[in-house]
Biopython code that builds the backbone (N, CA, C, O; Angstrom):
import numpy as np
from Bio.PDB.StructureBuilder import StructureBuilder

atoms = [
    (1, "MET", "N", (50.302, 18.653, 3.290)),
    (1, "MET", "CA", (51.342, 18.161, 4.184)),
    (1, "MET", "C", (52.686, 18.705, 3.753)),
    (1, "MET", "O", (52.896, 18.979, 2.571)),
    (2, "ASN", "N", (53.584, 18.862, 4.684)),
    (2, "ASN", "CA", (54.924, 19.357, 4.415)),
    (2, "ASN", "C", (55.730, 18.326, 3.643)),
    (2, "ASN", "O", (55.481, 17.126, 3.756)),
    (3, "ASN", "N", (56.706, 18.796, 2.849)),
    (3, "ASN", "CA", (57.473, 17.855, 2.038)),
    (3, "ASN", "C", (58.822, 17.497, 2.640)),
    (3, "ASN", "O", (59.581, 16.754, 2.019)),
    (4, "ASP", "N", (59.149, 17.997, 3.822)),
    (4, "ASP", "CA", (60.396, 17.685, 4.523)),
    (4, "ASP", "C", (61.638, 18.091, 3.747)),
    (4, "ASP", "O", (62.723, 17.577, 4.022)),
    (5, "LYS", "N", (61.513, 18.989, 2.796)),
    (5, "LYS", "CA", (62.664, 19.444, 2.021)),
    (5, "LYS", "C", (62.835, 20.942, 2.215)),
    (5, "LYS", "O", (61.884, 21.716, 2.102)),
    (6, "ILE", "N", (64.051, 21.322, 2.505)),
    (6, "ILE", "CA", (64.385, 22.733, 2.638)),
    (6, "ILE", "C", (65.609, 22.958, 1.766)),
    (6, "ILE", "O", (66.645, 22.321, 1.958)),
    (7, "SER", "N", (65.484, 23.851, 0.824)),
    (7, "SER", "CA", (66.602, 24.089, -0.089)),
    (7, "SER", "C", (67.672, 24.935, 0.590)),
    (7, "SER", "O", (67.410, 25.642, 1.563)),
    (8, "LEU", "N", (68.868, 24.846, 0.057)),
    (8, "LEU", "CA", (69.969, 25.654, 0.553)),
    (8, "LEU", "C", (69.627, 27.135, 0.431)),
    (8, "LEU", "O", (69.910, 27.918, 1.338)),
    (9, "ASP", "N", (69.024, 27.515, -0.679)),
    (9, "ASP", "CA", (68.635, 28.919, -0.867)),
    (9, "ASP", "C", (67.640, 29.372, 0.200)),
    (9, "ASP", "O", (67.717, 30.501, 0.684)),
    (10, "GLU", "N", (66.701, 28.485, 0.568)),
    (10, "GLU", "CA", (65.739, 28.829, 1.618)),
    (10, "GLU", "C", (66.454, 29.049, 2.950)),
    (10, "GLU", "O", (66.149, 29.994, 3.678)),
    (11, "LEU", "N", (67.402, 28.173, 3.262)),
    (11, "LEU", "CA", (68.139, 28.315, 4.514)),
    (11, "LEU", "C", (68.984, 29.587, 4.519)),
    (11, "LEU", "O", (69.006, 30.324, 5.505)),
    (12, "VAL", "N", (69.670, 29.832, 3.420)),
    (12, "VAL", "CA", (70.507, 31.028, 3.342)),
    (12, "VAL", "C", (69.672, 32.298, 3.464)),
    (12, "VAL", "O", (70.121, 33.292, 4.036)),
    (13, "SER", "N", (68.457, 32.262, 2.925)),
    (13, "SER", "CA", (67.588, 33.442, 3.024)),
    (13, "SER", "C", (67.204, 33.747, 4.468)),
    (13, "SER", "O", (66.760, 34.855, 4.769)),
    (14, "LEU", "N", (67.369, 32.782, 5.356)),
    (14, "LEU", "CA", (67.029, 32.962, 6.770)),
    (14, "LEU", "C", (68.196, 33.467, 7.610)),
    (14, "LEU", "O", (68.034, 33.716, 8.805)),
    (15, "ARG", "N", (69.367, 33.622, 7.003)),
    (15, "ARG", "CA", (70.565, 33.910, 7.792)),
    (15, "ARG", "C", (70.505, 35.228, 8.563)),
    (15, "ARG", "O", (71.233, 35.395, 9.542)),
    (16, "ASN", "N", (69.672, 36.150, 8.152)),
    (16, "ASN", "CA", (69.560, 37.420, 8.872)),
    (16, "ASN", "C", (68.455, 37.415, 9.919)),
    (16, "ASN", "O", (68.195, 38.434, 10.560)),
    (17, "LYS", "N", (67.817, 36.288, 10.088)),
    (17, "LYS", "CA", (66.751, 36.153, 11.094)),
    (17, "LYS", "C", (67.376, 35.756, 12.431)),
    (17, "LYS", "O", (68.509, 35.278, 12.482)),
    (18, "ASN", "N", (66.629, 35.959, 13.498)),
    (18, "ASN", "CA", (67.130, 35.483, 14.778)),
    (18, "ASN", "C", (66.914, 33.972, 14.852)),
    (18, "ASN", "O", (66.112, 33.432, 14.090)),
    (19, "PRO", "N", (67.613, 33.281, 15.752)),
    (19, "PRO", "CA", (67.514, 31.818, 15.814)),
    (19, "PRO", "C", (66.096, 31.285, 15.963)),
    (19, "PRO", "O", (65.762, 30.256, 15.376)),
    (20, "GLU", "N", (65.267, 31.958, 16.729)),
    (20, "GLU", "CA", (63.888, 31.494, 16.923)),
    (20, "GLU", "C", (63.099, 31.563, 15.620)),
    (20, "GLU", "O", (62.350, 30.641, 15.294)),
    (21, "GLU", "N", (63.267, 32.655, 14.875)),
    (21, "GLU", "CA", (62.581, 32.788, 13.581)),
    (21, "GLU", "C", (63.078, 31.729, 12.597)),
    (21, "GLU", "O", (62.296, 31.172, 11.825)),
    (22, "MET", "N", (64.372, 31.459, 12.631)),
    (22, "MET", "CA", (64.939, 30.429, 11.750)),
    (22, "MET", "C", (64.344, 29.063, 12.071)),
    (22, "MET", "O", (63.919, 28.332, 11.177)),
    (23, "LEU", "N", (64.321, 28.729, 13.359)),
    (23, "LEU", "CA", (63.796, 27.435, 13.772)),
    (23, "LEU", "C", (62.324, 27.308, 13.407)),
    (23, "LEU", "O", (61.899, 26.256, 12.928)),
    (24, "ASN", "N", (61.546, 28.350, 13.621)),
    (24, "ASN", "CA", (60.124, 28.313, 13.262)),
    (24, "ASN", "C", (59.936, 28.094, 11.766)),
    (24, "ASN", "O", (59.069, 27.320, 11.360)),
    (25, "ALA", "N", (60.738, 28.766, 10.943)),
    (25, "ALA", "CA", (60.629, 28.610, 9.497)),
    (25, "ALA", "C", (60.966, 27.189, 9.072)),
    (25, "ALA", "O", (60.309, 26.623, 8.198)),
    (26, "VAL", "N", (61.986, 26.618, 9.688)),
    (26, "VAL", "CA", (62.372, 25.241, 9.363)),
    (26, "VAL", "C", (61.290, 24.272, 9.833)),
    (26, "VAL", "O", (60.905, 23.364, 9.096)),
    (27, "GLN", "N", (60.804, 24.463, 11.047)),
    (27, "GLN", "CA", (59.758, 23.579, 11.588)),
    (27, "GLN", "C", (58.520, 23.547, 10.712)),
    (27, "GLN", "O", (57.896, 22.499, 10.548)),
    (28, "ASN", "N", (58.165, 24.691, 10.152)),
    (28, "ASN", "CA", (56.974, 24.774, 9.315)),
    (28, "ASN", "C", (57.089, 23.943, 8.051)),
    (28, "ASN", "O", (56.077, 23.633, 7.423)),
    (29, "LYS", "N", (58.295, 23.580, 7.668)),
    (29, "LYS", "CA", (58.517, 22.776, 6.469)),
    (29, "LYS", "C", (58.577, 21.272, 6.771)),
    (29, "LYS", "O", (58.620, 20.462, 5.845)),
    (30, "LEU", "N", (58.582, 20.895, 8.041)),
    (30, "LEU", "CA", (58.804, 19.498, 8.413)),
    (30, "LEU", "C", (57.533, 18.797, 8.896)),
    (30, "LEU", "O", (56.640, 19.407, 9.484)),
    (31, "SER", "N", (57.490, 17.513, 8.626)),
    (31, "SER", "CA", (56.425, 16.671, 9.180)),
    (31, "SER", "C", (56.673, 16.498, 10.676)),
    (31, "SER", "O", (57.750, 16.830, 11.171)),
    (32, "ASP", "N", (55.692, 15.986, 11.386)),
    (32, "ASP", "CA", (55.846, 15.766, 12.823)),
    (32, "ASP", "C", (57.000, 14.819, 13.121)),
    (32, "ASP", "O", (57.733, 15.030, 14.087)),
    (33, "ASP", "N", (57.175, 13.777, 12.309)),
    (33, "ASP", "CA", (58.277, 12.834, 12.512)),
    (33, "ASP", "C", (59.626, 13.523, 12.373)),
    (33, "ASP", "O", (60.532, 13.300, 13.176)),
    (34, "LYS", "N", (59.755, 14.353, 11.359)),
    (34, "LYS", "CA", (61.024, 15.053, 11.127)),
    (34, "LYS", "C", (61.272, 16.094, 12.217)),
    (34, "LYS", "O", (62.417, 16.308, 12.616)),
    (35, "LYS", "N", (60.220, 16.738, 12.697)),
    (35, "LYS", "CA", (60.380, 17.682, 13.801)),
    (35, "LYS", "C", (60.907, 16.965, 15.035)),
    (35, "LYS", "O", (61.808, 17.462, 15.712)),
    (36, "SER", "N", (60.342, 15.792, 15.325)),
    (36, "SER", "CA", (60.795, 15.007, 16.473)),
    (36, "SER", "C", (62.260, 14.632, 16.329)),
    (36, "SER", "O", (63.025, 14.701, 17.291)),
    (37, "GLU", "N", (62.647, 14.233, 15.121)),
    (37, "GLU", "CA", (64.041, 13.867, 14.864)),
    (37, "GLU", "C", (64.955, 15.087, 15.040)),
    (37, "GLU", "O", (66.030, 14.973, 15.629)),
    (38, "LEU", "N", (64.533, 16.245, 14.534)),
    (38, "LEU", "CA", (65.313, 17.469, 14.668)),
    (38, "LEU", "C", (65.546, 17.796, 16.141)),
    (38, "LEU", "O", (66.678, 18.063, 16.545)),
    (39, "PHE", "N", (64.485, 17.776, 16.943)),
    (39, "PHE", "CA", (64.642, 18.123, 18.354)),
    (39, "PHE", "C", (65.420, 17.059, 19.124)),
    (39, "PHE", "O", (66.093, 17.373, 20.106)),
    (40, "ARG", "N", (65.334, 15.813, 18.689)),
    (40, "ARG", "CA", (66.160, 14.767, 19.313)),
    (40, "ARG", "C", (67.633, 15.073, 19.075)),
    (40, "ARG", "O", (68.444, 14.989, 19.998)),
    (41, "ILE", "N", (67.978, 15.425, 17.849)),
    (41, "ILE", "CA", (69.369, 15.730, 17.519)),
    (41, "ILE", "C", (69.830, 16.993, 18.243)),
    (41, "ILE", "O", (70.933, 17.024, 18.789)),
    (42, "LEU", "N", (69.003, 18.025, 18.251)),
    (42, "LEU", "CA", (69.374, 19.268, 18.923)),
    (42, "LEU", "C", (69.576, 19.072, 20.422)),
    (42, "LEU", "O", (70.346, 19.801, 21.047)),
    (43, "GLY", "N", (68.890, 18.095, 20.995)),
    (43, "GLY", "CA", (69.006, 17.824, 22.421)),
    (43, "GLY", "C", (70.068, 16.802, 22.782)),
    (43, "GLY", "O", (70.280, 16.522, 23.961)),
    (44, "ASP", "N", (70.737, 16.241, 21.784)),
    (44, "ASP", "CA", (71.756, 15.208, 22.003)),
    (44, "ASP", "C", (73.104, 15.775, 21.566)),
    (44, "ASP", "O", (73.379, 15.892, 20.372)),
    (45, "LYS", "N", (73.938, 16.125, 22.539)),
    (45, "LYS", "CA", (75.209, 16.804, 22.244)),
    (45, "LYS", "C", (76.058, 16.019, 21.248)),
    (45, "LYS", "O", (76.606, 16.601, 20.312)),
    (46, "LYS", "N", (76.172, 14.717, 21.436)),
    (46, "LYS", "CA", (77.006, 13.904, 20.551)),
    (46, "LYS", "C", (76.430, 13.886, 19.130)),
    (46, "LYS", "O", (77.171, 14.040, 18.158)),
    (47, "ALA", "N", (75.122, 13.701, 19.009)),
    (47, "ALA", "CA", (74.483, 13.679, 17.689)),
    (47, "ALA", "C", (74.628, 15.033, 16.996)),
    (47, "ALA", "O", (74.859, 15.095, 15.789)),
    (48, "LEU", "N", (74.494, 16.108, 17.758)),
    (48, "LEU", "CA", (74.625, 17.451, 17.196)),
    (48, "LEU", "C", (76.049, 17.702, 16.722)),
    (48, "LEU", "O", (76.259, 18.276, 15.653)),
    (49, "GLU", "N", (77.036, 17.269, 17.520)),
    (49, "GLU", "CA", (78.436, 17.420, 17.110)),
    (49, "GLU", "C", (78.708, 16.658, 15.817)),
    (49, "GLU", "O", (79.393, 17.167, 14.930)),
    (50, "GLU", "N", (78.180, 15.450, 15.704)),
    (50, "GLU", "CA", (78.359, 14.660, 14.482)),
    (50, "GLU", "C", (77.710, 15.354, 13.290)),
    (50, "GLU", "O", (78.286, 15.402, 12.203)),
    (51, "LEU", "N", (76.519, 15.885, 13.496)),
    (51, "LEU", "CA", (75.824, 16.598, 12.428)),
    (51, "LEU", "C", (76.640, 17.799, 11.969)),
    (51, "LEU", "O", (76.795, 18.020, 10.768)),
    (52, "LEU", "N", (77.157, 18.569, 12.906)),
    (52, "LEU", "CA", (77.907, 19.771, 12.555)),
    (52, "LEU", "C", (79.224, 19.463, 11.849)),
    (52, "LEU", "O", (79.766, 20.321, 11.152)),
    (53, "LYS", "N", (79.736, 18.263, 12.021)),
    (53, "LYS", "CA", (80.971, 17.851, 11.346)),
    (53, "LYS", "C", (80.717, 17.322, 9.937)),
    (53, "LYS", "O", (81.659, 17.108, 9.175)),
    (54, "SER", "N", (79.453, 17.110, 9.589)),
    (54, "SER", "CA", (79.133, 16.539, 8.278)),
    (54, "SER", "C", (79.497, 17.509, 7.161)),
    (54, "SER", "O", (79.537, 18.724, 7.358)),
    (55, "GLU", "N", (79.759, 16.952, 6.001)),
    (55, "GLU", "CA", (80.121, 17.758, 4.835)),
    (55, "GLU", "C", (79.024, 18.763, 4.498)),
    (55, "GLU", "O", (79.311, 19.920, 4.189)),
    (56, "GLN", "N", (77.769, 18.321, 4.556)),
    (56, "GLN", "CA", (76.650, 19.210, 4.236)),
    (56, "GLN", "C", (76.580, 20.380, 5.215)),
    (56, "GLN", "O", (76.348, 21.518, 4.808)),
    (57, "ALA", "N", (76.779, 20.103, 6.502)),
    (57, "ALA", "CA", (76.731, 21.164, 7.505)),
    (57, "ALA", "C", (77.889, 22.136, 7.310)),
    (57, "ALA", "O", (77.716, 23.346, 7.453)),
    (58, "GLN", "N", (79.052, 21.618, 6.990)),
    (58, "GLN", "CA", (80.204, 22.489, 6.765)),
    (58, "GLN", "C", (79.962, 23.417, 5.575)),
    (58, "GLN", "O", (80.282, 24.604, 5.633)),
    (59, "LYS", "N", (79.400, 22.876, 4.506)),
    (59, "LYS", "CA", (79.084, 23.693, 3.328)),
    (59, "LYS", "C", (78.055, 24.765, 3.682)),
    (59, "LYS", "O", (78.187, 25.917, 3.270)),
    (60, "LEU", "N", (77.039, 24.385, 4.439)),
    (60, "LEU", "CA", (75.999, 25.329, 4.834)),
    (60, "LEU", "C", (76.577, 26.437, 5.705)),
    (60, "LEU", "O", (76.244, 27.608, 5.524)),
    (61, "MET", "N", (77.437, 26.077, 6.643)),
    (61, "MET", "CA", (78.025, 27.092, 7.517)),
    (61, "MET", "C", (78.904, 28.049, 6.704)),
    (61, "MET", "O", (78.929, 29.247, 6.984)),
    (62, "LYS", "N", (79.611, 27.543, 5.720)),
    (62, "LYS", "CA", (80.405, 28.423, 4.857)),
    (62, "LYS", "C", (79.490, 29.365, 4.072)),
    (62, "LYS", "O", (79.798, 30.547, 3.914)),
    (63, "LYS", "N", (78.375, 28.842, 3.586)),
    (63, "LYS", "CA", (77.425, 29.650, 2.820)),
    (63, "LYS", "C", (76.819, 30.737, 3.715)),
    (63, "LYS", "O", (76.642, 31.873, 3.274)),
    (64, "PHE", "N", (76.502, 30.396, 4.960)),
    (64, "PHE", "CA", (75.947, 31.377, 5.879)),
    (64, "PHE", "C", (76.965, 32.466, 6.194)),
    (64, "PHE", "O", (76.595, 33.622, 6.400)),
    (65, "GLY", "N", (78.230, 32.107, 6.233)),
    (65, "GLY", "CA", (79.269, 33.077, 6.528)),
    (65, "GLY", "C", (79.626, 33.962, 5.357)),
    (65, "GLY", "O", (80.291, 34.985, 5.524)),
    (66, "ASN", "N", (79.186, 33.572, 4.163)),
    (66, "ASN", "CA", (79.478, 34.318, 2.949)),
    (66, "ASN", "C", (78.442, 35.424, 2.783)),
    (66, "ASN", "O", (77.257, 35.209, 3.035)),
    (67, "ASN", "N", (78.875, 36.575, 2.370)),
    (67, "ASN", "CA", (77.946, 37.693, 2.176)),
    (67, "ASN", "C", (77.250, 37.665, 0.841)),
    (67, "ASN", "O", (76.379, 38.498, 0.592)),
    (68, "GLY", "N", (77.597, 36.750, -0.019)),
    (68, "GLY", "CA", (76.996, 36.734, -1.340)),
    (68, "GLY", "C", (76.368, 35.442, -1.710)),
    (68, "GLY", "O", (75.826, 35.311, -2.808)),
]
sb = StructureBuilder()
sb.init_structure("model")
sb.init_model(0)
sb.init_chain("A")
sb.init_seg("    ")
for serial, (resi, resn, name, xyz) in enumerate(atoms, 1):
    if name == "N":
        sb.init_residue(resn, " ", resi, " ")
    sb.init_atom(name, np.array(xyz, "f"), 0.0, 1.0, " ", f" {name:<3s}", serial, name[0])
structure = sb.get_structure()
């Protein structure tokens, strides 16, 4: 069973993939419950905006924008 954990390094390693490949890689690490939660958030504009404003999301976006 999946452990529902994705490390920052794993996410950063996906930054050169297209969005579909990224989503597939993330989905493969999640349980069915977590997948449902992910798609609920992605489909809810307000929830997605809140997620993107979070400290963790801001750090991740900075890391993705960094070349190193």
